[in-house]
N, CA, C and O atoms as a Maestro MAE file, in Angstrom:
{
 s_m_m2io_version
 :::
 2.0.0
}

f_m_ct {
 s_m_title
 :::
 protein
 m_atom[320] {
  # First column is atom index #
  i_m_mmod_type
  r_m_x_coord
  r_m_y_coord
  r_m_z_coord
  i_m_residue_number
  s_m_chain_name
  s_m_pdb_residue_name
  s_m_pdb_atom_name
  i_m_atomic_number
  :::
  1 25 2.497 43.419 104.462 1 A "MET " " N  " 7
  2 3 1.178 42.912 104.830 1 A "MET " " CA " 6
  3 2 0.817 41.766 103.899 1 A "MET " " C  " 6
  4 15 0.876 41.897 102.676 1 A "MET " " O  " 8
  5 25 0.454 40.671 104.482 2 A "GLN " " N  " 7
  6 3 0.014 39.524 103.702 2 A "GLN " " CA " 6
  7 2 -1.502 39.574 103.539 2 A "GLN " " C  " 6
  8 15 -2.226 39.887 104.484 2 A "GLN " " O  " 8
  9 25 -1.964 39.269 102.356 3 A "ILE " " N  " 7
  10 3 -3.398 39.263 102.081 3 A "ILE " " CA " 6
  11 2 -4.117 38.313 103.033 3 A "ILE " " C  " 6
  12 15 -5.246 38.582 103.444 3 A "ILE " " O  " 8
  13 25 -3.467 37.204 103.384 4 A "ASP " " N  " 7
  14 3 -4.114 36.233 104.262 4 A "ASP " " CA " 6
  15 2 -4.243 36.728 105.704 4 A "ASP " " C  " 6
  16 15 -4.813 36.031 106.543 4 A "ASP " " O  " 8
  17 25 -3.722 37.919 106.005 5 A "GLU " " N  " 7
  18 3 -3.884 38.513 107.329 5 A "GLU " " CA " 6
  19 2 -5.142 39.385 107.421 5 A "GLU " " C  " 6
  20 15 -5.462 39.902 108.491 5 A "GLU " " O  " 8
  21 25 -5.850 39.546 106.304 6 A "LEU " " N  " 7
  22 3 -7.090 40.311 106.330 6 A "LEU " " CA " 6
  23 2 -8.171 39.521 107.051 6 A "LEU " " C  " 6
  24 15 -8.241 38.296 106.944 6 A "LEU " " O  " 8
  25 25 -9.010 40.235 107.782 7 A "THR " " N  " 7
  26 3 -10.146 39.566 108.415 7 A "THR " " CA " 6
  27 2 -11.207 39.281 107.353 7 A "THR " " C  " 6
  28 15 -11.173 39.851 106.263 7 A "THR " " O  " 8
  29 25 -12.123 38.416 107.672 8 A "LEU " " N  " 7
  30 3 -13.203 38.138 106.724 8 A "LEU " " CA " 6
  31 2 -14.033 39.390 106.472 8 A "LEU " " C  " 6
  32 15 -14.511 39.609 105.359 8 A "LEU " " O  " 8
  33 25 -14.204 40.207 107.498 9 A "GLY " " N  " 7
  34 3 -14.932 41.458 107.330 9 A "GLY " " CA " 6
  35 2 -14.221 42.394 106.366 9 A "GLY " " C  " 6
  36 15 -14.865 43.070 105.563 9 A "GLY " " O  " 8
  37 25 -12.892 42.437 106.442 10 A "GLU " " N  " 7
  38 3 -12.120 43.280 105.528 10 A "GLU " " CA " 6
  39 2 -12.204 42.745 104.101 10 A "GLU " " C  " 6
  40 15 -12.313 43.524 103.154 10 A "GLU " " O  " 8
  41 25 -12.155 41.446 103.942 11 A "VAL " " N  " 7
  42 3 -12.312 40.847 102.614 11 A "VAL " " CA " 6
  43 2 -13.693 41.184 102.064 11 A "VAL " " C  " 6
  44 15 -13.838 41.495 100.881 11 A "VAL " " O  " 8
  45 25 -14.695 41.123 102.915 12 A "GLU " " N  " 7
  46 3 -16.054 41.476 102.500 12 A "GLU " " CA " 6
  47 2 -16.108 42.931 102.014 12 A "GLU " " C  " 6
  48 15 -16.740 43.227 100.999 12 A "GLU " " O  " 8
  49 25 -15.442 43.834 102.743 13 A "GLU " " N  " 7
  50 3 -15.391 45.241 102.326 13 A "GLU " " CA " 6
  51 2 -14.716 45.403 100.977 13 A "GLU " " C  " 6
  52 15 -15.206 46.133 100.115 13 A "GLU " " O  " 8
  53 25 -13.602 44.728 100.795 14 A "VAL " " N  " 7
  54 3 -12.873 44.788 99.528 14 A "VAL " " CA " 6
  55 2 -13.769 44.314 98.394 14 A "VAL " " C  " 6
  56 15 -13.853 44.964 97.352 14 A "VAL " " O  " 8
  57 25 -14.433 43.192 98.592 15 A "GLU " " N  " 7
  58 3 -15.290 42.631 97.546 15 A "GLU " " CA " 6
  59 2 -16.517 43.496 97.284 15 A "GLU " " C  " 6
  60 15 -16.948 43.631 96.139 15 A "GLU " " O  " 8
  61 25 -17.082 44.080 98.337 16 A "ALA " " N  " 7
  62 3 -18.253 44.942 98.166 16 A "ALA " " CA " 6
  63 2 -17.889 46.200 97.377 16 A "ALA " " C  " 6
  64 15 -18.632 46.610 96.485 16 A "ALA " " O  " 8
  65 25 -16.757 46.809 97.701 17 A "TYR " " N  " 7
  66 3 -16.345 48.030 97.007 17 A "TYR " " CA " 6
  67 2 -15.974 47.737 95.559 17 A "TYR " " C  " 6
  68 15 -16.356 48.476 94.652 17 A "TYR " " O  " 8
  69 25 -15.229 46.659 95.348 18 A "SER " " N  " 7
  70 3 -14.711 46.378 94.008 18 A "SER " " CA " 6
  71 2 -15.708 45.657 93.108 18 A "SER " " C  " 6
  72 15 -15.624 45.741 91.883 18 A "SER " " O  " 8
  73 25 -16.647 44.950 93.720 19 A "GLY " " N  " 7
  74 3 -17.583 44.158 92.930 19 A "GLY " " CA " 6
  75 2 -16.953 42.887 92.387 19 A "GLY " " C  " 6
  76 15 -17.512 42.224 91.513 19 A "GLY " " O  " 8
  77 25 -15.778 42.554 92.918 20 A "LEU " " N  " 7
  78 3 -15.046 41.364 92.481 20 A "LEU " " CA " 6
  79 2 -14.639 40.530 93.685 20 A "LEU " " C  " 6
  80 15 -14.380 41.077 94.757 20 A "LEU " " O  " 8
  81 25 -14.579 39.207 93.521 21 A "PRO " " N  " 7
  82 3 -14.045 38.389 94.602 21 A "PRO " " CA " 6
  83 2 -12.536 38.610 94.715 21 A "PRO " " C  " 6
  84 15 -11.865 38.858 93.714 21 A "PRO " " O  " 8
  85 25 -12.019 38.521 95.912 22 A "LEU " " N  " 7
  86 3 -10.592 38.690 96.137 22 A "LEU " " CA " 6
  87 2 -9.781 37.716 95.279 22 A "LEU " " C  " 6
  88 15 -8.681 38.038 94.832 22 A "LEU " " O  " 8
  89 25 -10.326 36.548 95.060 23 A "ALA " " N  " 7
  90 3 -9.639 35.528 94.258 23 A "ALA " " CA " 6
  91 2 -9.430 35.968 92.811 23 A "ALA " " C  " 6
  92 15 -8.634 35.361 92.094 23 A "ALA " " O  " 8
  93 25 -10.126 37.000 92.375 24 A "SER " " N  " 7
  94 3 -9.983 37.447 90.983 24 A "SER " " CA " 6
  95 2 -8.709 38.254 90.748 24 A "SER " " C  " 6
  96 15 -8.455 38.688 89.625 24 A "SER " " O  " 8
  97 25 -7.903 38.461 91.798 25 A "MET " " N  " 7
  98 3 -6.657 39.217 91.629 25 A "MET " " CA " 6
  99 2 -5.767 38.620 90.548 25 A "MET " " C  " 6
  100 15 -5.032 39.346 89.879 25 A "MET " " O  " 8
  101 25 -5.825 37.332 90.377 26 A "THR " " N  " 7
  102 3 -4.966 36.686 89.383 26 A "THR " " CA " 6
  103 2 -5.653 36.529 88.034 26 A "THR " " C  " 6
  104 15 -5.043 36.025 87.091 26 A "THR " " O  " 8
  105 25 -6.905 36.949 87.923 27 A "ASP " " N  " 7
  106 3 -7.651 36.856 86.667 27 A "ASP " " CA " 6
  107 2 -7.223 38.005 85.757 27 A "ASP " " C  " 6
  108 15 -7.457 39.170 86.079 27 A "ASP " " O  " 8
  109 25 -6.614 37.694 84.654 28 A "THR " " N  " 7
  110 3 -6.089 38.724 83.761 28 A "THR " " CA " 6
  111 2 -7.166 39.353 82.876 28 A "THR " " C  " 6
  112 15 -6.883 40.309 82.153 28 A "THR " " O  " 8
  113 25 -8.387 38.838 82.921 29 A "ASP " " N  " 7
  114 3 -9.456 39.353 82.063 29 A "ASP " " CA " 6
  115 2 -10.313 40.423 82.726 29 A "ASP " " C  " 6
  116 15 -11.202 40.978 82.080 29 A "ASP " " O  " 8
  117 25 -10.071 40.727 83.992 30 A "LYS " " N  " 7
  118 3 -10.915 41.693 84.698 30 A "LYS " " CA " 6
  119 2 -10.094 42.898 85.138 30 A "LYS " " C  " 6
  120 15 -8.945 42.755 85.557 30 A "LYS " " O  " 8
  121 25 -10.692 44.094 85.042 31 A "PRO " " N  " 7
  122 3 -9.986 45.270 85.584 31 A "PRO " " CA " 6
  123 2 -9.919 45.164 87.100 31 A "PRO " " C  " 6
  124 15 -10.857 44.683 87.735 31 A "PRO " " O  " 8
  125 25 -8.819 45.609 87.676 32 A "LYS " " N  " 7
  126 3 -8.623 45.422 89.115 32 A "LYS " " CA " 6
  127 2 -8.393 46.709 89.891 32 A "LYS " " C  " 6
  128 15 -8.031 46.654 91.067 32 A "LYS " " O  " 8
  129 25 -8.588 47.843 89.281 33 A "THR " " N  " 7
  130 3 -8.291 49.095 89.967 33 A "THR " " CA " 6
  131 2 -9.083 49.228 91.258 33 A "THR " " C  " 6
  132 15 -8.511 49.549 92.299 33 A "THR " " O  " 8
  133 25 -10.382 48.989 91.209 34 A "LYS " " N  " 7
  134 3 -11.197 49.109 92.424 34 A "LYS " " CA " 6
  135 2 -10.771 48.085 93.471 34 A "LYS " " C  " 6
  136 15 -10.796 48.375 94.667 34 A "LYS " " O  " 8
  137 25 -10.390 46.918 93.039 35 A "LEU " " N  " 7
  138 3 -9.921 45.888 93.963 35 A "LEU " " CA " 6
  139 2 -8.645 46.352 94.664 35 A "LEU " " C  " 6
  140 15 -8.504 46.178 95.875 35 A "LEU " " O  " 8
  141 25 -7.721 46.938 93.914 36 A "LEU " " N  " 7
  142 3 -6.473 47.431 94.492 36 A "LEU " " CA " 6
  143 2 -6.712 48.614 95.427 36 A "LEU " " C  " 6
  144 15 -6.083 48.710 96.481 36 A "LEU " " O  " 8
  145 25 -7.615 49.507 95.048 37 A "ILE " " N  " 7
  146 3 -7.973 50.636 95.913 37 A "ILE " " CA " 6
  147 2 -8.528 50.112 97.235 37 A "ILE " " C  " 6
  148 15 -8.129 50.569 98.307 37 A "ILE " " O  " 8
  149 25 -9.435 49.168 97.155 38 A "ALA " " N  " 7
  150 3 -10.062 48.623 98.364 38 A "ALA " " CA " 6
  151 2 -9.045 47.898 99.238 38 A "ALA " " C  " 6
  152 15 -9.091 48.015 100.463 38 A "ALA " " O  " 8
  153 25 -8.137 47.156 98.632 39 A "LEU " " N  " 7
  154 3 -7.100 46.471 99.408 39 A "LEU " " CA " 6
  155 2 -6.216 47.484 100.132 39 A "LEU " " C  " 6
  156 15 -5.945 47.341 101.324 39 A "LEU " " O  " 8
  157 25 -5.774 48.498 99.411 40 A "ALA " " N  " 7
  158 3 -4.944 49.530 100.031 40 A "ALA " " CA " 6
  159 2 -5.697 50.194 101.180 40 A "ALA " " C  " 6
  160 15 -5.124 50.449 102.239 40 A "ALA " " O  " 8
  161 25 -6.958 50.465 100.971 41 A "TYR " " N  " 7
  162 3 -7.789 51.100 101.995 41 A "TYR " " CA " 6
  163 2 -7.862 50.276 103.269 41 A "TYR " " C  " 6
  164 15 -7.574 50.785 104.352 41 A "TYR " " O  " 8
  165 25 -8.243 49.015 103.157 42 A "VAL " " N  " 7
  166 3 -8.417 48.212 104.381 42 A "VAL " " CA " 6
  167 2 -7.083 47.946 105.077 42 A "VAL " " C  " 6
  168 15 -7.026 47.864 106.304 42 A "VAL " " O  " 8
  169 25 -6.021 47.812 104.303 43 A "ILE " " N  " 7
  170 3 -4.714 47.555 104.909 43 A "ILE " " CA " 6
  171 2 -4.209 48.805 105.632 43 A "ILE " " C  " 6
  172 15 -3.773 48.723 106.780 43 A "ILE " " O  " 8
  173 25 -4.267 49.956 104.969 44 A "LYS " " N  " 7
  174 3 -3.789 51.196 105.587 44 A "LYS " " CA " 6
  175 2 -4.658 51.608 106.776 44 A "LYS " " C  " 6
  176 15 -4.157 52.189 107.739 44 A "LYS " " O  " 8
  177 25 -5.935 51.315 106.713 45 A "ARG " " N  " 7
  178 3 -6.853 51.674 107.796 45 A "ARG " " CA " 6
  179 2 -6.536 50.931 109.087 45 A "ARG " " C  " 6
  180 15 -6.865 51.402 110.175 45 A "ARG " " O  " 8
  181 25 -5.897 49.766 108.966 46 A "LYS " " N  " 7
  182 3 -5.515 49.015 110.169 46 A "LYS " " CA " 6
  183 2 -4.576 49.840 111.044 46 A "LYS " " C  " 6
  184 15 -4.669 49.795 112.270 46 A "LYS " " O  " 8
  185 25 -3.671 50.595 110.416 47 A "LYS " " N  " 7
  186 3 -2.715 51.414 111.163 47 A "LYS " " CA " 6
  187 2 -3.214 52.831 111.388 47 A "LYS " " C  " 6
  188 15 -2.822 53.481 112.357 47 A "LYS " " O  " 8
  189 25 -4.074 53.316 110.501 48 A "ASP " " N  " 7
  190 3 -4.579 54.680 110.580 48 A "ASP " " CA " 6
  191 2 -6.085 54.664 110.350 48 A "ASP " " C  " 6
  192 15 -6.534 54.677 109.204 48 A "ASP " " O  " 8
  193 25 -6.878 54.635 111.437 49 A "PRO " " N  " 7
  194 3 -8.337 54.568 111.299 49 A "PRO " " CA " 6
  195 2 -8.941 55.742 110.525 49 A "PRO " " C  " 6
  196 15 -10.083 55.661 110.071 49 A "PRO " " O  " 8
  197 25 -8.191 56.819 110.373 50 A "LYS " " N  " 7
  198 3 -8.691 57.983 109.636 50 A "LYS " " CA " 6
  199 2 -8.417 57.881 108.132 50 A "LYS " " C  " 6
  200 15 -8.848 58.742 107.365 50 A "LYS " " O  " 8
  201 25 -7.709 56.844 107.713 51 A "PHE " " N  " 7
  202 3 -7.403 56.650 106.293 51 A "PHE " " CA " 6
  203 2 -8.699 56.335 105.557 51 A "PHE " " C  " 6
  204 15 -9.464 55.470 105.983 51 A "PHE " " O  " 8
  205 25 -8.945 57.036 104.453 52 A "THR " " N  " 7
  206 3 -10.203 56.881 103.719 52 A "THR " " CA " 6
  207 2 -9.990 56.269 102.342 52 A "THR " " C  " 6
  208 15 -8.861 56.129 101.872 52 A "THR " " O  " 8
  209 25 -11.076 55.916 101.720 53 A "ILE " " N  " 7
  210 3 -11.023 55.388 100.362 53 A "ILE " " CA " 6
  211 2 -10.478 56.463 99.418 53 A "ILE " " C  " 6
  212 15 -9.793 56.144 98.446 53 A "ILE " " O  " 8
  213 25 -10.775 57.721 99.700 54 A "GLU " " N  " 7
  214 3 -10.254 58.814 98.880 54 A "GLU " " CA " 6
  215 2 -8.736 58.916 99.011 54 A "GLU " " C  " 6
  216 15 -8.044 59.204 98.034 54 A "GLU " " O  " 8
  217 25 -8.222 58.680 100.213 55 A "HIS " " N  " 7
  218 3 -6.761 58.636 100.386 55 A "HIS " " CA " 6
  219 2 -6.178 57.507 99.528 55 A "HIS " " C  " 6
  220 15 -5.155 57.681 98.865 55 A "HIS " " O  " 8
  221 25 -6.837 56.367 99.554 56 A "ALA " " N  " 7
  222 3 -6.349 55.208 98.795 56 A "ALA " " CA " 6
  223 2 -6.320 55.498 97.296 56 A "ALA " " C  " 6
  224 15 -5.425 55.033 96.590 56 A "ALA " " O  " 8
  225 25 -7.280 56.254 96.815 57 A "LYS " " N  " 7
  226 3 -7.337 56.578 95.391 57 A "LYS " " CA " 6
  227 2 -6.165 57.449 94.948 57 A "LYS " " C  " 6
  228 15 -5.824 57.474 93.765 57 A "LYS " " O  " 8
  229 25 -5.557 58.152 95.872 58 A "ARG " " N  " 7
  230 3 -4.441 59.036 95.535 58 A "ARG " " CA " 6
  231 2 -3.072 58.352 95.640 58 A "ARG " " C  " 6
  232 15 -2.050 58.980 95.365 58 A "ARG " " O  " 8
  233 25 -3.041 57.091 96.028 59 A "LEU " " N  " 7
  234 3 -1.778 56.367 96.141 59 A "LEU " " CA " 6
  235 2 -1.194 56.076 94.766 59 A "LEU " " C  " 6
  236 15 -1.926 55.906 93.792 59 A "LEU " " O  " 8
  237 25 0.109 56.022 94.699 60 A "THR " " N  " 7
  238 3 0.773 55.622 93.458 60 A "THR " " CA " 6
  239 2 0.925 54.099 93.447 60 A "THR " " C  " 6
  240 15 0.690 53.430 94.453 60 A "THR " " O  " 8
  241 25 1.316 53.577 92.309 61 A "MET " " N  " 7
  242 3 1.567 52.132 92.229 61 A "MET " " CA " 6
  243 2 2.731 51.754 93.140 61 A "MET " " C  " 6
  244 15 2.724 50.675 93.733 61 A "MET " " O  " 8
  245 25 3.730 52.626 93.258 62 A "ASN " " N  " 7
  246 3 4.835 52.353 94.185 62 A "ASN " " CA " 6
  247 2 4.325 52.283 95.617 62 A "ASN " " C  " 6
  248 15 4.746 51.418 96.385 62 A "ASN " " O  " 8
  249 25 3.419 53.191 95.981 63 A "ASP " " N  " 7
  250 3 2.818 53.161 97.319 63 A "ASP " " CA " 6
  251 2 2.100 51.830 97.537 63 A "ASP " " C  " 6
  252 15 2.240 51.195 98.582 63 A "ASP " " O  " 8
  253 25 1.331 51.425 96.531 64 A "LEU " " N  " 7
  254 3 0.577 50.170 96.633 64 A "LEU " " CA " 6
  255 2 1.514 48.980 96.799 64 A "LEU " " C  " 6
  256 15 1.266 48.100 97.624 64 A "LEU " " O  " 8
  257 25 2.580 48.953 96.024 65 A "ASN " " N  " 7
  258 3 3.547 47.860 96.152 65 A "ASN " " CA " 6
  259 2 4.122 47.803 97.557 65 A "ASN " " C  " 6
  260 15 4.297 46.722 98.120 65 A "ASN " " O  " 8
  261 25 4.414 48.961 98.119 66 A "GLU " " N  " 7
  262 3 4.945 49.004 99.488 66 A "GLU " " CA " 6
  263 2 3.918 48.493 100.493 66 A "GLU " " C  " 6
  264 15 4.254 47.731 101.400 66 A "GLU " " O  " 8
  265 25 2.681 48.907 100.331 67 A "ILE " " N  " 7
  266 3 1.599 48.479 101.231 67 A "ILE " " CA " 6
  267 2 1.432 46.960 101.174 67 A "ILE " " C  " 6
  268 15 1.259 46.306 102.202 67 A "ILE " " O  " 8
  269 25 1.486 46.415 99.969 68 A "LEU " " N  " 7
  270 3 1.295 44.979 99.789 68 A "LEU " " CA " 6
  271 2 2.569 44.184 100.044 68 A "LEU " " C  " 6
  272 15 2.558 42.954 100.020 68 A "LEU " " O  " 8
  273 25 3.669 44.898 100.289 69 A "GLY " " N  " 7
  274 3 4.925 44.214 100.555 69 A "GLY " " CA " 6
  275 2 5.547 43.621 99.318 69 A "GLY " " C  " 6
  276 15 6.248 42.611 99.386 69 A "GLY " " O  " 8
  277 25 5.292 44.247 98.185 70 A "ILE " " N  " 7
  278 3 5.838 43.764 96.925 70 A "ILE " " CA " 6
  279 2 7.127 44.515 96.642 70 A "ILE " " C  " 6
  280 15 7.139 45.740 96.522 70 A "ILE " " O  " 8
  281 25 8.196 43.771 96.540 71 A "GLY " " N  " 7
  282 3 9.490 44.369 96.230 71 A "GLY " " CA " 6
  283 2 10.105 43.666 95.054 71 A "GLY " " C  " 6
  284 15 9.450 42.872 94.378 71 A "GLY " " O  " 8
  285 25 11.352 43.954 94.810 72 A "ASP " " N  " 7
  286 3 12.047 43.330 93.687 72 A "ASP " " CA " 6
  287 2 12.151 41.819 93.837 72 A "ASP " " C  " 6
  288 15 12.222 41.092 92.846 72 A "ASP " " O  " 8
  289 25 12.159 41.350 95.085 73 A "ASP " " N  " 7
  290 3 12.333 39.921 95.320 73 A "ASP " " CA " 6
  291 2 11.025 39.194 95.623 73 A "ASP " " C  " 6
  292 15 11.037 38.003 95.936 73 A "ASP " " O  " 8
  293 25 9.894 39.905 95.533 74 A "VAL " " N  " 7
  294 3 8.594 39.307 95.822 74 A "VAL " " CA " 6
  295 2 7.729 39.404 94.581 74 A "VAL " " C  " 6
  296 15 7.663 40.452 93.939 74 A "VAL " " O  " 8
  297 25 7.073 38.317 94.248 75 A "GLU " " N  " 7
  298 3 6.213 38.298 93.055 75 A "GLU " " CA " 6
  299 2 4.976 39.133 93.293 75 A "GLU " " C  " 6
  300 15 4.355 39.037 94.351 75 A "GLU " " O  " 8
  301 25 4.613 39.945 92.328 76 A "ASP " " N  " 7
  302 3 3.430 40.789 92.371 76 A "ASP " " CA " 6
  303 2 2.196 39.925 92.136 76 A "ASP " " C  " 6
  304 15 2.079 39.322 91.070 76 A "ASP " " O  " 8
  305 25 1.255 39.840 93.112 77 A "PRO " " N  " 7
  306 3 0.087 38.958 92.950 77 A "PRO " " CA " 6
  307 2 -0.859 39.442 91.858 77 A "PRO " " C  " 6
  308 15 -1.705 38.670 91.407 77 A "PRO " " O  " 8
  309 25 -0.746 40.692 91.419 78 A "THR " " N  " 7
  310 3 -1.613 41.211 90.376 78 A "THR " " CA " 6
  311 2 -1.091 40.865 88.991 78 A "THR " " C  " 6
  312 15 -1.750 41.158 87.993 78 A "THR " " O  " 8
  313 25 0.089 40.243 88.913 79 A "LYS " " N  " 7
  314 3 0.693 39.907 87.621 79 A "LYS " " CA " 6
  315 2 0.901 38.409 87.500 79 A "LYS " " C  " 6
  316 15 2.013 37.951 87.236 79 A "LYS " " O  " 8
  317 25 -0.143 37.662 87.687 80 A "ALA " " N  " 7
  318 3 -0.027 36.203 87.594 80 A "ALA " " CA " 6
  319 2 -0.373 35.734 86.216 80 A "ALA " " C  " 6
  320 15 -0.333 34.534 85.945 80 A "ALA " " O  " 8
  :::
 }
 m_bond[319] {
  # First column is bond index #
  i_m_from
  i_m_to
  i_m_order
  :::
  1 1 2 1
  2 2 3 1
  3 3 4 2
  4 3 5 1
  5 5 6 1
  6 6 7 1
  7 7 8 2
  8 7 9 1
  9 9 10 1
  10 10 11 1
  11 11 12 2
  12 11 13 1
  13 13 14 1
  14 14 15 1
  15 15 16 2
  16 15 17 1
  17 17 18 1
  18 18 19 1
  19 19 20 2
  20 19 21 1
  21 21 22 1
  22 22 23 1
  23 23 24 2
  24 23 25 1
  25 25 26 1
  26 26 27 1
  27 27 28 2
  28 27 29 1
  29 29 30 1
  30 30 31 1
  31 31 32 2
  32 31 33 1
  33 33 34 1
  34 34 35 1
  35 35 36 2
  36 35 37 1
  37 37 38 1
  38 38 39 1
  39 39 40 2
  40 39 41 1
  41 41 42 1
  42 42 43 1
  43 43 44 2
  44 43 45 1
  45 45 46 1
  46 46 47 1
  47 47 48 2
  48 47 49 1
  49 49 50 1
  50 50 51 1
  51 51 52 2
  52 51 53 1
  53 53 54 1
  54 54 55 1
  55 55 56 2
  56 55 57 1
  57 57 58 1
  58 58 59 1
  59 59 60 2
  60 59 61 1
  61 61 62 1
  62 62 63 1
  63 63 64 2
  64 63 65 1
  65 65 66 1
  66 66 67 1
  67 67 68 2
  68 67 69 1
  69 69 70 1
  70 70 71 1
  71 71 72 2
  72 71 73 1
  73 73 74 1
  74 74 75 1
  75 75 76 2
  76 75 77 1
  77 77 78 1
  78 78 79 1
  79 79 80 2
  80 79 81 1
  81 81 82 1
  82 82 83 1
  83 83 84 2
  84 83 85 1
  85 85 86 1
  86 86 87 1
  87 87 88 2
  88 87 89 1
  89 89 90 1
  90 90 91 1
  91 91 92 2
  92 91 93 1
  93 93 94 1
  94 94 95 1
  95 95 96 2
  96 95 97 1
  97 97 98 1
  98 98 99 1
  99 99 100 2
  100 99 101 1
  101 101 102 1
  102 102 103 1
  103 103 104 2
  104 103 105 1
  105 105 106 1
  106 106 107 1
  107 107 108 2
  108 107 109 1
  109 109 110 1
  110 110 111 1
  111 111 112 2
  112 111 113 1
  113 113 114 1
  114 114 115 1
  115 115 116 2
  116 115 117 1
  117 117 118 1
  118 118 119 1
  119 119 120 2
  120 119 121 1
  121 121 122 1
  122 122 123 1
  123 123 124 2
  124 123 125 1
  125 125 126 1
  126 126 127 1
  127 127 128 2
  128 127 129 1
  129 129 130 1
  130 130 131 1
  131 131 132 2
  132 131 133 1
  133 133 134 1
  134 134 135 1
  135 135 136 2
  136 135 137 1
  137 137 138 1
  138 138 139 1
  139 139 140 2
  140 139 141 1
  141 141 142 1
  142 142 143 1
  143 143 144 2
  144 143 145 1
  145 145 146 1
  146 146 147 1
  147 147 148 2
  148 147 149 1
  149 149 150 1
  150 150 151 1
  151 151 152 2
  152 151 153 1
  153 153 154 1
  154 154 155 1
  155 155 156 2
  156 155 157 1
  157 157 158 1
  158 158 159 1
  159 159 160 2
  160 159 161 1
  161 161 162 1
  162 162 163 1
  163 163 164 2
  164 163 165 1
  165 165 166 1
  166 166 167 1
  167 167 168 2
  168 167 169 1
  169 169 170 1
  170 170 171 1
  171 171 172 2
  172 171 173 1
  173 173 174 1
  174 174 175 1
  175 175 176 2
  176 175 177 1
  177 177 178 1
  178 178 179 1
  179 179 180 2
  180 179 181 1
  181 181 182 1
  182 182 183 1
  183 183 184 2
  184 183 185 1
  185 185 186 1
  186 186 187 1
  187 187 188 2
  188 187 189 1
  189 189 190 1
  190 190 191 1
  191 191 192 2
  192 191 193 1
  193 193 194 1
  194 194 195 1
  195 195 196 2
  196 195 197 1
  197 197 198 1
  198 198 199 1
  199 199 200 2
  200 199 201 1
  201 201 202 1
  202 202 203 1
  203 203 204 2
  204 203 205 1
  205 205 206 1
  206 206 207 1
  207 207 208 2
  208 207 209 1
  209 209 210 1
  210 210 211 1
  211 211 212 2
  212 211 213 1
  213 213 214 1
  214 214 215 1
  215 215 216 2
  216 215 217 1
  217 217 218 1
  218 218 219 1
  219 219 220 2
  220 219 221 1
  221 221 222 1
  222 222 223 1
  223 223 224 2
  224 223 225 1
  225 225 226 1
  226 226 227 1
  227 227 228 2
  228 227 229 1
  229 229 230 1
  230 230 231 1
  231 231 232 2
  232 231 233 1
  233 233 234 1
  234 234 235 1
  235 235 236 2
  236 235 237 1
  237 237 238 1
  238 238 239 1
  239 239 240 2
  240 239 241 1
  241 241 242 1
  242 242 243 1
  243 243 244 2
  244 243 245 1
  245 245 246 1
  246 246 247 1
  247 247 248 2
  248 247 249 1
  249 249 250 1
  250 250 251 1
  251 251 252 2
  252 251 253 1
  253 253 254 1
  254 254 255 1
  255 255 256 2
  256 255 257 1
  257 257 258 1
  258 258 259 1
  259 259 260 2
  260 259 261 1
  261 261 262 1
  262 262 263 1
  263 263 264 2
  264 263 265 1
  265 265 266 1
  266 266 267 1
  267 267 268 2
  268 267 269 1
  269 269 270 1
  270 270 271 1
  271 271 272 2
  272 271 273 1
  273 273 274 1
  274 274 275 1
  275 275 276 2
  276 275 277 1
  277 277 278 1
  278 278 279 1
  279 279 280 2
  280 279 281 1
  281 281 282 1
  282 282 283 1
  283 283 284 2
  284 283 285 1
  285 285 286 1
  286 286 287 1
  287 287 288 2
  288 287 289 1
  289 289 290 1
  290 290 291 1
  291 291 292 2
  292 291 293 1
  293 293 294 1
  294 294 295 1
  295 295 296 2
  296 295 297 1
  297 297 298 1
  298 298 299 1
  299 299 300 2
  300 299 301 1
  301 301 302 1
  302 302 303 1
  303 303 304 2
  304 303 305 1
  305 305 306 1
  306 306 307 1
  307 307 308 2
  308 307 309 1
  309 309 310 1
  310 310 311 1
  311 311 312 2
  312 311 313 1
  313 313 314 1
  314 314 315 1
  315 315 316 2
  316 315 317 1
  317 317 318 1
  318 318 319 1
  319 319 320 2
  :::
 }
}
């Protein structure tokens, strides 16, 4: 899943939940846990409307990498 495939409404949800703009993903001075939870939530909800924010909170970092399509050959956008 590419971040640029999110709708504006989904970006709004991510920003509202996290209290951070999506563009802050590359900012190394801010905590990003809520931002990552919200991203996982909106992305997973596209395929499973019953997926909740509580489900997203239980994901591992490996799960998150898979959701975001981050592999060994793809740069992690949270580590810029």
